[in-house]
PAZAPA-4460 file (N, C-alpha, C; in steps of 0.05 Angstrom, whole numbers, plus 32768, in hexadecimal, padded with zeros to 4 digits):
% residues 157
    n_x    n_y    n_z   ca_x   ca_y   ca_z    c_x    c_y    c_z   seq   type   mol
   8079   7ED5   8165   8088   7EB1   814A   809C   7EAD   8161     1      M     A
   8097   7E8E   815D   80AE   7E7E   816D   80BF   7E87   8151     2      G     A
   80E6   7E73   815D   80F6   7E6F   814A   810A   7E57   8152     3      H     A
   8109   7E38   814E   8123   7E29   8153   8129   7E1F   8143     4      N     A
   814D   7E0C   814B   814B   7E0A   8134   815A   7DF2   8149     5      K     A
   8159   7DD3   812D   8162   7DB7   8137   8170   7DAD   8122     6      I     A
   8187   7DA4   8129   819C   7D99   811A   81A0   7D86   811D     7      H     A
   819A   7D6C   80FE   8193   7D4C   80FD   81B3   7D49   80F5     8      T     A
   81C1   7D2F   80F7   81DD   7D27   80EF   81C8   7D0E   80D3     9      T     A
   81B8   7D05   80E2   81AD   7CF0   80C9   818E   7CF1   80BA    10      S     A
   8186   7CE4   80A4   8169   7CDF   80A2   8157   7CDB   80C0    11      E     A
   8166   7CBF   80B7   815B   7CBA   80D9   8155   7CCA   80F3    12      K     A
   8165   7CDF   80F6   815D   7CF5   8108   8151   7D09   80FB    13      E     A
   814D   7D14   80E9   8138   7D1F   80DE   8120   7D1A   80D8    14      T     A
   8123   7CFB   80CD   80FE   7CF2   80D3   80FB   7CF1   80F4    15      Q     A
   8101   7CEE   80FF   80FD   7CE7   8121   80F9   7D04   8129    16      A     A
   80FD   7D1A   811F   80F6   7D40   8128   80DA   7D3D   811C    17      V     A
   80DD   7D2A   8107   80BE   7D36   80EC   809B   7D19   80F8    18      A     A
   80B5   7D0E   810B   809B   7CF7   810B   808A   7D0C   8130    19      E     A
   80B0   7D09   8139   80A3   7D23   815F   8085   7D39   814D    20      R     A
   808A   7D3C   8130   8078   7D5E   8136   8060   7D56   812F    21      I     A
   805C   7D2F   8126   8045   7D24   8116   803C   7D1A   8131    22      G     A
   804A   7D14   8139   8039   7D0B   8158   8022   7D1D   8169    23      E     A
   8036   7D36   8169   8021   7D53   817B   8017   7D5A   8167    24      L     A
   800F   7D62   814D   7FFE   7D72   8144   7FDA   7D63   813E    25      V     A
   7FC7   7D7A   8140   7FB1   7D73   8146   7FA2   7D7C   8130    26      V     A
   7F88   7D7D   8128   7F83   7D75   8103   7F89   7D9A   8104    27      P     A
   7F91   7D99   80EB   7F8C   7DC6   80E7   7FA3   7DC3   80DF    28      G     A
   7FB8   7DBB   80F3   7FDA   7DBF   80EE   7FE1   7DC4   80C8    29      T     A
   7FE8   7DD5   80CA   7FF7   7DDF   80A9   8016   7DE8   80BC    30      V     A
   8023   7DD7   80A2   8045   7DD2   80A8   804F   7DDB   8096    31      I     A
   805C   7DEB   808C   8069   7DF1   8071   8087   7DEC   8073    32      L     A
   808B   7DEA   804F   80B6   7DCF   805E   80B8   7DE3   8042    33      L     A
   80D5   7DF6   8048   80D7   7DFF   8037   80FB   7DF7   8034    34      E     A
   810B   7DFA   8019   812A   7DEA   8010   812C   7DEF   8000    35      G     A
   8147   7DEB   7FF8   8157   7DDD   7FDB   8143   7DC5   7FD1    36      D     A
   8149   7DB9   7FC7   8137   7D9C   7FB1   8158   7D8C   7FC1    37      L     A
   814E   7D71   7FC8   815B   7D68   7FDE   815F   7D67   7FF2    38      G     A
   815B   7D82   7FFC   8162   7D8C   801C   8153   7D78   8022    39      A     A
   8143   7D68   802E   8129   7D56   803A   8119   7D58   804D    40      G     A
   80FD   7D6C   802F   80EF   7D73   8031   80D0   7D55   8033    41      K     A
   80DD   7D4A   8023   80BE   7D26   8020   80D1   7D10   8039    42      T     A
   80F1   7D1C   8037   80F7   7D10   8051   80E9   7D14   806B    43      T     A
   80EA   7D24   8074   80D7   7D37   807F   80BB   7D29   808A    44      F     A
   80B0   7D2E   8079   8095   7D1E   806A   808F   7D11   8072    45      T     A
   80A7   7CF5   806B   809D   7CE0   8077   809B   7CDB   8097    46      K     A
   80AD   7CEA   80A5   80AF   7CDE   80BE   8098   7CEF   80CD    47      G     A
   8089   7D07   80C8   807A   7D14   80C9   8064   7D00   80C9    48      F     A
   8058   7CF6   80BA   8048   7CD9   80AF   804B   7CC0   80C1    49      A     A
   8061   7CBD   80C0   8064   7CA4   80DC   8054   7CB4   80F6    50      K     A
   8059   7CC1   80FD   8054   7CCE   8111   803F   7CD6   8119    51      G     A
   8023   7CD2   80FC   8009   7CDB   80FD   7FF9   7CB2   8101    52      L     A
   8016   7CA4   80F2   8002   7C8F   80F4   800A   7C84   80CE    53      G     A
   8009   7C94   80C0   800B   7C85   80A8   801F   7C6C   80A7    54      V     A
   8011   7C55   8093   8013   7C45   808B   8025   7C3F   8069    55      K     A
   801F   7C4B   8061   8011   7C4B   804E   8036   7C6A   8043    56      R     A
   8049   7C5C   802A   805F   7C60   8026   8061   7C81   8018    57      N     A
   8071   7C96   8028   8066   7CB9   8021   8084   7CB7   8001    58      V     A
   807A   7CC6   7FF3   808D   7CCD   7FE3   8076   7CE8   7FD8    59      N     A
   8091   7D03   7FC8   8080   7D0C   7FB8   8074   7D12   7FB0    60      S     A
   805E   7D2D   7FB9   8041   7D2B   7F9B   804B   7D33   7F8D    61      P     A
   8059   7D3A   7F77   8065   7D55   7F73   805E   7D51   7F5E    62      T     A
   8051   7D38   7F49   8041   7D3B   7F35   801C   7D32   7F30    63      F     A
   8021   7D37   7F54   7FF5   7D38   7F5D   7FFA   7D50   7F62    64      N     A
   8000   7D5E   7F6F   8001   7D6E   7F8C   7FFE   7D78   7FA9    65      I     A
   7FE9   7D5B   7FA6   7FE3   7D5B   7FBE   7FDD   7D2F   7FBB    66      I     A
   7FE3   7D34   7FD7   7FDA   7D15   7FDF   7FD5   7D0A   7FFC    67      K     A
   7FC4   7D08   7FFD   7FAF   7CFA   8010   7FBB   7CDF   801A    68      E     A
   7FC2   7CE2   803E   7FC8   7CC7   8045   7FB6   7CD1   8060    69      Y     A
   7FB3   7CB7   806D   7F9B   7CA1   8084   7FAA   7CA3   808E    70      K     A
   7FA9   7CA9   80A7   7FBC   7CAA   80C7   7FA7   7CAD   80D2    71      G     A
   7FB9   7CB6   80EC   7F9E   7CB5   8107   7F8A   7CCD   80FD    72      R     A
   7F8C   7CE2   80ED   7F81   7CF3   80D8   7F93   7CF4   80BC    73      M     A
   7F7E   7CFE   80A6   7F83   7D00   8098   7FA4   7D1E   809A    74      P     A
   7FB7   7D15   807C   7FCF   7D26   807E   7FD1   7D29   8064    75      L     A
   7FCF   7D41   805F   7FCD   7D4E   803D   7FEC   7D51   8030    76      Y     A
   7FED   7D3A   8026   8013   7D52   8023   8015   7D6A   800D    77      H     A
   801F   7D76   7FF7   801B   7D8F   7FF0   8030   7D90   7FE7    78      M     A
   8046   7D89   7FCA   8052   7D9C   7FC3   804B   7DB3   7FB5    79      D     A
   8047   7DC9   7FAF   8043   7DD4   7FA0   805B   7DE1   7F97    80      V     A
   8065   7DD9   7F89   8082   7DDD   7F80   8071   7DE4   7F5B    81      Y     A
   8069   7DDA   7F4E   805F   7DD7   7F33   804E   7DEE   7F30    82      R     A
   8049   7DFF   7F47   8024   7E1C   7F4F   803E   7E33   7F45    83      L     A
   8057   7E27   7F4E   8068   7E46   7F3B   805A   7E59   7F36    84      D     A
   805C   7E6E   7F34   8049   7E7E   7F28   802D   7E85   7F21    85      G     A
   8022   7E71   7F29   7FFF   7E6D   7F29   7FEC   7E7A   7F3B    86      G     A
   7FD6   7E86   7F2E   7FC3   7E8D   7F4E   7FB6   7E75   7F4B    87      D     A
   7FBE   7E59   7F4F   7FA6   7E3C   7F4A   7F9E   7E41   7F69    88      E     A
   7F85   7E47   7F73   7F85   7E36   7F91   7F67   7E22   7F7D    89      D     A
   7F7A   7E13   7F95   7F77   7DF2   7F8E   7F65   7DE5   7FA7    90      L     A
   7F57   7E04   7FB1   7F41   7DFA   7FC9   7F5A   7DF0   7FE2    91      G     A
   7F71   7E08   7FE4   7F80   7DFF   8003   7F81   7E08   8014    92      F     A
   7F5E   7E15   8018   7F50   7E1C   802E   7F3F   7DF9   8048    93      D     A
   7F39   7DFC   802A   7F24   7DDB   8042   7F3A   7DCC   8044    94      E     A
   7F55   7DC8   803A   7F67   7DB8   8044   7F79   7DC5   805F    95      Y     A
   7F75   7DE2   8056   7F8B   7DE8   8077   7F75   7DEB   8092    96      F     A
   7F5F   7DEE   8088   7F49   7DF0   809F   7F3B   7DD4   809F    97      N     A
   7F3A   7DC5   8097   7F33   7DAC   809D   7F39   7D97   80B3    98      G     A
   7F36   7D80   80B9   7F31   7D71   80CE   7F54   7D66   80CA    99      E     A
   7F62   7D60   80B5   7F76   7D54   80B3   7F95   7D6D   80B4   100      G     A
   7FA6   7D5C   80AA   7FC0   7D70   80B2   7FCC   7D7B   809B   101      V     A
   7FDF   7D8A   8094   7FE7   7D97   8078   7FFE   7D95   8081   102      C     A
   8014   7D89   8064   8033   7D8D   806A   803D   7DA3   8048   103      V     A
   804A   7DAF   803E   8040   7DC0   802A   8066   7DCB   801D   104      V     A
   805D   7DBC   8012   808A   7DB9   8005   807D   7DDA   7FFC   105      E     A
   8090   7DE5   7FF6   809A   7E03   7FE6   8078   7E0F   7FEA   106      W     A
   807D   7E10   8001   806B   7E2D   8007   805E   7E41   8005   107      A     A
   8078   7E50   7FFC   807D   7E69   7FF6   806A   7E6A   7FDD   108      H     A
   806E   7E5D   7FC2   8060   7E5A   7FB9   8046   7E5B   7FB3   109      L     A
   8032   7E5C   7FC4   8011   7E66   7FCA   8014   7E6D   7FE1   110      I     A
   8020   7E80   7FE2   802D   7E9C   8002   800C   7E98   8006   111      E     A
   7FF2   7EA7   7FEB   7FE5   7EB2   7FE5   7FC9   7EA9   7FEE   112      D     A
   7FCF   7E8C   7FF8   7FB7   7E7F   8001   7FB5   7E6C   8020   113      F     A
   7FE2   7E74   8021   7FDB   7E6D   8044   7FC5   7E74   805F   114      L     A
   7FD2   7E71   8062   7FC8   7E7E   8086   7FD2   7E88   8095   115      P     A
   7FC9   7E89   80A9   7FD0   7EA2   80B5   7FE3   7E92   80CE   116      K     A
   7FE3   7E7F   80DE   7FEC   7E6E   80E1   8004   7E51   80E4   117      E     A
   8010   7E51   80E2   8015   7E34   80DD   803F   7E2D   80E6   118      Y     A
   8045   7E22   80E6   805E   7E1C   80F4   8072   7E0C   80D1   119      M     A
   8081   7E20   80D2   809F   7E33   80B3   80B0   7E18   80B7   120      K     A
   80B6   7E05   80A3   80D4   7DF5   80AF   80E8   7DF2   8097   121      L     A
   80F8   7E00   809B   8110   7E03   808F   8120   7DFB   808C   122      I     A
   8117   7DE4   806C   8139   7DCA   8080   814E   7DD0   806E   123      I     A
   8170   7DD7   8079   817B   7DE4   806A   819C   7DC6   8070   124      R     A
   81A8   7DBD   8052   81B5   7DAB   8058   81DD   7DB4   805D   125      R     A
   81DF   7DB0   8082   81F5   7DB3   8080   820E   7DA4   8083   126      S     A
   820B   7D8D   8072   8216   7D76   8075   820C   7D63   8062   127      G     A
   8217   7D4F   8058   8216   7D36   8049   81F5   7D2D   8053   128      E     A
   81F3   7D25   806B   81E1   7D1E   807C   81D1   7D2C   808E   129      N     A
   81E0   7D43   8098   81D6   7D51   80A8   81C6   7D6B   809B   130      E     A
   81B1   7D74   80AF   8199   7D8B   80A5   819B   7D9F   80B9   131      R     A
   8192   7DB2   80C9   8195   7DCB   80C9   8176   7DD2   80C7   132      E     A
   8160   7DCA   80E1   8147   7DCF   80D0   8138   7DEB   80E9   133      I     A
   8134   7DFC   80CF   8129   7E14   80EC   810F   7E21   80F1   134      E     A
   8109   7E10   80FE   80EC   7E1A   80F7   80E0   7E2E   8110   135      I     A
   80C7   7E42   80FA   80C1   7E5A   8100   8097   7E51   8105   136      L     A
   809A   7E55   8110   807E   7E55   8128   8070   7E6D   812A   137      S     A
   8053   7E6C   8119   804E   7E8B   8117   8025   7E84   8121   138      V     A
   8027   7E8E   8139   800D   7E8D   8148   8011   7E7A   8167   139      G     A
   7FFE   7E78   816F   8003   7E72   8188   8007   7E54   818F   140      E     A
   7FEE   7E4A   817F   7FF4   7E2D   8187   8017   7E17   8176   141      R     A
   8011   7E35   815E   8036   7E21   8155   804C   7E26   8162   142      Y     A
   8049   7E3B   8176   8059   7E3D   8185   8058   7E22   8198   143      E     A
   8045   7E20   81AB   8042   7E10   81B7   8049   7DF8   81AB   144      T     A
   8042   7DE1   8196   8058   7DD3   8183   806B   7DD1   8183   145      L     A
   8082   7DEE   8185   809E   7DF6   8178   80A2   7DE5   8198   146      S     A
   808D   7DEE   81AC   8097   7DE9   81CE   809C   7DD6   81DC   147      K     A
   8086   7DCC   81CA   8089   7DAF   81DA   80A5   7D96   81CA   148      E     A
   80A4   7D9E   81AE   80B4   7D96   8196   80D3   7D9E   81AF   149      L     A
   80D4   7DAA   81B2   80F1   7DB5   81B8   80F8   7DA3   81D6   150      M     A
   80D7   7DAC   81E4   80E0   7D8E   81F6   80E1   7D7F   8203   151      E     A
   80E7   7D70   81EB   80F5   7D5C   81DC   810F   7D54   81E7   152      D     A
   811B   7D4A   81FB   8146   7D4B   8204   8148   7D49   81E0   153      D     A
   8141   7D2B   81CC   8146   7D27   81BF   8157   7D3A   81AE   154      R     A
   813D   7D52   81AA   8144   7D6E   8197   8151   7D89   8199   155      F     A
   814F   7D86   81B2   814C   7D9F   81C5   817C   7DA6   81C1   156      S     A
   8181   7DC5   81C2   8194   7DB6   81BB   81AA   7DB9   81D2   157      N     A
***
């Protein structure tokens, strides 16, 4: 398992990290987002979508659970917060193993349905606009993705 940290000092920097990840992903990529309310999970997803070439405005799918956006490949943005305590499978395997990319907010709530390999980003506030993004890469392809991200001079510490 790979482990890295990136410190950002603004919403724009957080979105730049996410945008770069969006540029690097391939179909079947699963990104898990964890963090307190207001930590920046949806902000991150907006940058990620930009990296995929999504033109529509991205917002939290809290009431829909899953929103789909079209870019160079489909983006499935999931907010599973409302499934807390539930054991309902909404066909997650089809999304995780499909031709698109999944971003899952509050992923720990559907742990039993998650794939064995993924990239988990834990976003923590470290100031008013500052964020620490902890990156855990589980599986060789995600370790490679993380390595490519960290090779970008903008994000290496």
